[in-house]
C-alpha positions in Angstrom: 0.0 0.0 0.0 1.4 3.4 -0.9 2.0 5.9 1.8 2.1 9.7 1.4 3.5 12.1 4.0 2.3 15.7 3.6 4.2 18.4 5.5 1.8 21.3 6.3 4.0 23.7 8.0 4.9 27.1 6.6 7.6 27.4 4.0 11.2 27.4 5.1 10.3 25.5 8.2 13.3 23.6 9.6 12.5 20.6 11.6 14.9 21.3 14.4 14.9 19.4 17.6 12.6 20.8 20.3 13.9 22.9 23.1 11.7 21.8 26.0 12.9 24.3 28.6 10.9 24.0 31.8 9.2 20.8 30.6 7.6 18.6 33.2 8.9 15.0 33.3 5.6 13.9 31.7 5.9 12.8 28.1 4.4 14.9 25.3 1.8 12.3 24.6 0.9 12.2 28.3 0.4 16.0 28.3 -1.6 16.6 25.2 -3.8 13.5 24.8 -7.3 13.9 26.2 -7.3 17.7 26.2 -8.8 20.3 23.9 -6.2 22.7 22.7 -7.3 26.1 21.5 -5.2 28.5 19.5 -4.5 31.7 21.5 -6.9 34.6 20.5 -9.0 32.2 18.4 -11.7 29.7 18.9 -10.2 26.8 16.9 -7.9 24.1 17.8 -7.4 20.3 18.0 -8.2 17.4 20.2 -6.5 14.0 20.5 -8.8 11.4 22.0 -7.7 8.6 24.3 -9.0 6.1 21.7 -6.7 7.4 19.0 -8.8 9.9 17.1 -7.5 13.3 15.9 -10.1 16.0 15.8 -10.3 19.6 14.6 -12.4 21.4 17.1 -13.5 24.8 18.3 -14.2 26.3 21.7 -17.6 25.2 23.0 -18.1 23.6 19.6 -18.2 20.4 17.7 -15.3 18.0 17.4 -14.8 16.8 13.8 -12.5 13.7 13.3 -9.8 14.1 10.7 -8.1 10.8 11.2 -6.0 9.0 13.9 -3.2 10.8 15.7 0.5 9.8 15.7 3.1 11.4 18.0 6.7 10.9 16.9 9.2 12.6 19.2 8.1 16.3 18.9 5.9 15.9 15.9 2.1 15.7 15.9 0.6 13.9 12.9 -2.6 12.3 11.9 -3.4 9.6 9.4 -6.4 8.9 7.2 -7.2 7.0 4.1 -8.2 8.5 0.7 -9.2 6.2 -2.1 -7.5 3.3 -0.3 -4.3 5.3 0.0 -2.8 6.0 3.4 -2.2 9.8 3.9 -0.2 11.2 6.8 -0.5 14.8 7.7 2.0 16.7 9.8 -0.1 19.0 12.0 2.8 20.6 13.9 6.1 20.4 15.6 6.1 21.1 19.3 8.9 23.4 20.5 7.8 23.7 24.1 5.0 22.3 26.3 3.6 22.3 29.8 0.4 20.8 31.2 -1.6 23.9 30.2 0.2 25.3 27.1 2.0 24.1 24.1 3.9 25.9 21.3 3.9 24.7 17.8 6.5 25.9 15.3 4.9 28.2 12.7 8.1 29.4 11.1 11.8 28.7 11.7 15.1 29.6 10.1 18.6 29.6 11.6 18.0 32.9 13.4 14.2 33.1 14.0 11.5 30.8 15.4 7.8 31.8 15.4 5.4 29.7 17.5 1.7 29.3 17.6 0.5 29.1 21.2 -2.2 26.7 22.1 -3.8 26.7 25.6 -5.6 23.8 27.2 -9.3 24.4 27.3 -11.7 22.6 29.6 -15.3 23.1 28.7 -17.6 24.0 31.6 -21.2 24.3 30.4 -23.8 26.5 32.1 -25.4 29.9 32.0 -22.8 32.6 31.1 -25.0 35.6 31.1 -24.2 37.6 34.3 -27.7 39.2 34.2 -29.5 35.8 34.5 -30.8 34.4 37.7 -28.8 31.2 37.3 -25.5 32.7 36.1 -22.6 30.3 36.6 -19.4 32.3 37.1 -17.4 29.1 36.4 -19.0 28.4 33.1 -17.2 29.2 29.9 -19.6 27.6 27.4 -23.3 28.7 27.4 -25.7 25.8 27.4 -28.9 27.8 26.8 -30.1 27.3 30.3 -30.1 30.9 31.4 -33.3 31.8 33.3 -34.5 35.3 34.1 -37.8 34.5 36.0 -36.4 32.6 38.9 -35.8 35.5 41.2 -37.9 38.1 39.3 -41.6 38.7 38.6 -42.1 38.0 34.9 -44.8 38.7 32.4 -46.1 36.1 30.0 -45.6 37.2 26.4 -46.5 34.2 24.1 -46.4 36.0 20.8 -42.9 35.7 19.4 -43.2 38.8 17.2 -44.3 40.8 20.2 -41.5 39.5 22.4 -38.9 39.9 19.6 -39.8 43.6 19.4 -39.3 43.9 23.1 -35.9 42.3 22.7 -35.1 44.7 19.9 -36.0 47.6 22.2 -33.8 46.3 25.0 -36.6 45.3 27.4 -35.8 41.6 27.1 -32.9 39.4 26.0 -34.2 35.9 25.3 -37.1 34.6 23.2 -38.6 32.4 25.8 -42.2 33.8 26.2 -41.3 35.7 29.4 -40.2 39.3 30.1 -39.1 40.6 33.4 -42.0 42.8 34.6 -39.8 45.5 36.1 -38.3 46.1 32.6 -41.7 47.0 31.1 -43.9 48.4 33.9 -42.4 51.9 33.5 -42.7 52.1 29.7 -44.9 55.0 28.7 -44.8 54.7 24.9 -44.9 51.6 22.7 -45.0 51.4 19.0 -45.9 47.9 17.7 -47.2 48.9 14.3 -46.8 46.4 11.4 -45.0 43.7 13.4 -47.3 40.8 12.4 -48.4 40.4 16.0 -51.5 38.3 16.6 -51.6 38.2 20.5 -50.8 41.1 22.8 -51.0 39.1 26.0 -48.5 40.7 28.4 -49.6 44.2 27.5 -51.5 44.4 30.8 -48.2 44.6 32.7 -47.2 47.9 30.9 -49.0 49.7 33.7 -47.4 53.1 33.0 -48.3 53.0 29.3 -49.8 56.3 28.1 -49.7 55.7 24.3 -50.0 52.4 22.5 -49.6 52.1 18.7 -50.4 48.7 17.4 -52.1 49.2 14.0 -51.5 46.9 11.0 -51.1 43.7 12.9 -53.1 40.4 13.1 -54.9 41.1 16.4 -58.4 39.6 16.9 -58.7 40.6 20.5 -57.3 43.4 22.5 -57.8 44.0 26.3 -56.2 47.2 27.6 -58.5 47.6 30.5 -55.6 47.2 33.0 -53.6 49.9 31.2 -55.4 52.6 33.2 -52.8 55.3 32.4 -53.5 55.0 28.7 -54.3 58.2 26.9 -54.0 57.3 23.2 -54.7 54.0 21.6 -54.2 53.4 17.8 -55.2 49.9 16.8 -56.7 50.4 13.3 -56.0 47.9 10.5 -56.3 44.7 12.5 -58.9 42.0 12.7 -60.3 43.0 16.0 -63.6 41.4 17.1 -63.2 42.4 20.7 -61.8 45.5 22.3 -62.0 46.0 26.1 -61.6 49.6 27.2 -63.7 49.3 30.4 -61.2 50.9 32.8 -59.5 53.4 30.6 -61.0 56.6 32.0 -57.9 58.6 31.0 -58.3 57.7 27.3 -58.6 60.8 25.0 -57.9 59.3 21.6 -59.2 56.1 20.2 -58.5 55.0 16.6 -59.9 51.5 15.8 -61.0 51.8 12.2 -60.7 49.0 9.7 -61.4 46.2 12.0 -64.1 43.5 12.4 -65.8 44.8 15.7 -69.5 44.2 15.8 -70.0 46.2 19.0 -68.1 49.0 20.7 -68.7 50.5 24.1 -66.8 53.7 25.1 -69.3 54.7 27.8 -66.7 54.5 30.5 -64.1 56.5 28.6 -65.1 59.9 30.0 -62.1 61.8 28.7 -62.5 61.0 25.0 -62.0 63.9 22.6 -61.4 61.8 19.4 -63.1 58.6 18.3 -62.5 56.9 14.9 -64.3 53.6 14.5 -65.0 53.8 10.7 -64.8 50.8 8.3 -66.0 48.1 10.7 -68.9 45.8 11.0 -70.6 47.5 14.0 -74.1 46.7 14.9 -74.0 48.6 18.2 -72.1 51.7 19.4 -72.4 53.1 22.8 -70.9 56.6 23.2 -72.8 57.6 26.4 -69.8 58.6 28.4 -71.4 61.7 30.0 -69.1 64.0 28.2 -70.1 63.9 24.5 -69.6 67.7 24.2 -65.8 67.2 24.6 -65.8 64.6 21.8 -64.9 67.0 19.0 -63.7 64.5 16.4 -65.8 61.4 15.4 -65.7 59.0 12.5 -68.6 56.5 12.3 -68.9 55.9 8.5 -68.7 52.7 6.6 -70.6 50.7 9.3 -73.5 49.6 7.1 -75.1 47.4 9.7 -75.2 50.1 12.3 -78.3 52.2 12.7 -78.9 53.6 16.1 -76.0 55.1 18.1 -76.3 55.5 21.9 -75.3 59.1 22.9 -75.7 61.5 25.9 -78.1 63.8 24.1 -79.6 62.8 20.7 -80.5 66.4 19.7 -77.0 67.6 20.5 -75.3 64.8 18.6 -77.7 65.2 15.6 -76.7 68.9 15.4 -73.0 68.5 16.0 -72.0 65.1 14.6 -73.1 65.7 11.0 -70.0 64.5 9.1 -68.4 61.1 8.9 -71.6 59.2 9.4 -73.7 56.9 7.1 -77.1 57.8 5.8 -78.9 55.3 8.0 -77.2 56.4 11.3 -79.3 58.2 13.9 -78.7 59.0 17.6 -80.7 58.0 20.7 -80.3 58.1 24.5 -81.4 54.5 24.5 -81.2 52.5 21.4 -82.6 49.4 23.1 -85.9 51.1 23.5 -86.3 51.5 19.7 
């Protein structure tokens, strides 16, 4: 069988004898076999297994077998077969070694020797994020186990697109359906427009929120009743069939046009000054908030199944809300009596 020896050191490399100053009595093989060796300032290296395998490897990464190792004096080689031909590769010549560091000759001439320095690397897996509850200060390889809701109150955010936006904004750092509540309960403005969000569960813990923009998403239900500081809500261009505003007494602006609501009740929203609910499928609309005279901008049009609109004063609304309504719309203090 033919044998081929390939020398893969840099040009002009002279295979001089190793100068093992400060070497431990242990043999080269005894020192380097069974350890992962990583090139200094890099993540790549090699590993010689106890069962004879030579592997290229990377820090905290996969080991890929290249062949079987051979150590001859100060030379590290590995052997494999290609088309039934035995091929031997010279990986490097050791110039110095200790139990934690080896030097491989990269270049040598009669006056100069340049070494590549490899350090022994022992992988310790665990959570490496110092901000996590289960941070392991001894770990040098992250195993994906970091948890942030062990010692903290967390909010459940099941929609990945919603949580990803919170990560992008710096409120979260891991896509795991949970966000530390203290990171979001002081947020006053949130723009979620056009994020392909279908579920805003978790929005209830944004308790300081004064303005929420969430138009052009895939929302079918929206409950902001626990966001009692909310002043402006823009949720048009969704697929909403349910909108809960029951506790939002500070709300002044509501834009919920271009949805699928069949009923809308803003009777508890006493501070409203602007209401746009056009282009829906409303069959009932209750605007009896006791402060209709402050509601200076309204859009009710393109709700063809809506006839009677509940208001504080039918005569006042008939006189003042004359635009942005459909021909069949009329106002009453009690539509149920009609």
